[in-house]
Residue, then its C-alpha position, 0 to 999 in steps of 0.5 A: x647990675x649984678x644984683x638985678x641979674x640975680x634977682x633976675x635969675x632968683x624970680x627965674x627960679x622961682x617961677x620954674x618952681x612954681x609952675x613945677x608944683x603946679x604941674x605936679x599938683x595938676x597931674x596928682x589931681x588928674x590921677x585922682x579924678x581918673x581913678x575916681x571916674x574909673x571906680x564910679x563907672x565900675x561901680x555903675x556897670x556892676x549896678x547893672x550887671x547885679x540888677x540883670x543877674x539878681x532881679x530881672x534874670x530870676x524868673x528865668x532861674x526859676x524856669x530852669x530849676x522847674x525843668x528839672x522836674x517838669x519839662x512841660x511845665x517849664x516850657x509854658x511860656x514857649x507853648x503861650x507864645x506859640x498859641x497866640x502866633x498860631x491863633x493870630x496866623x488863623x486870623x489872619x488868614x480868614x481875614x484875607x479870605x473875608x477880603x478876597x470873597x468879597x472881591x475888594x482886593x486889588x489884584x492889579x500887578x500895580x496896585x502896590x508902589x513898591x512893584 
C-alpha cells in the first residue's frame, strides 16, 4: 500500500510539474506572439505614415515652399477650383432659366414627395 501511495504522489508531482512547464511555455509563447504582433502592427502604421508624409503630401510641400516666392502661383489650385465651381453655377442657373421659360417645371407645392 505504501508503494502505491508513493507512486500516486510521484505521479501527481510529475503531472503538476508537467502542467507548470506547459503553462510557462504557453506564457512565453503568448508574450512572444504579442510582441511580434505589436511590432508588426507598429511597422505597418509607420509605413502608412511614411507613405503619406514622404509621397502623397509631396505636392503640398512643393506648394508650401512656392508660397514664399509667389502667393498667386501657390494658390493656383484654389483659383482653378473657384473657376470650375463658378462656371458650373452659371451653367446650372442657365439650365434653370431654360426650363422656367419653357414652362416645363411643375410649380405645384405638392410636386415633390418630400413636401
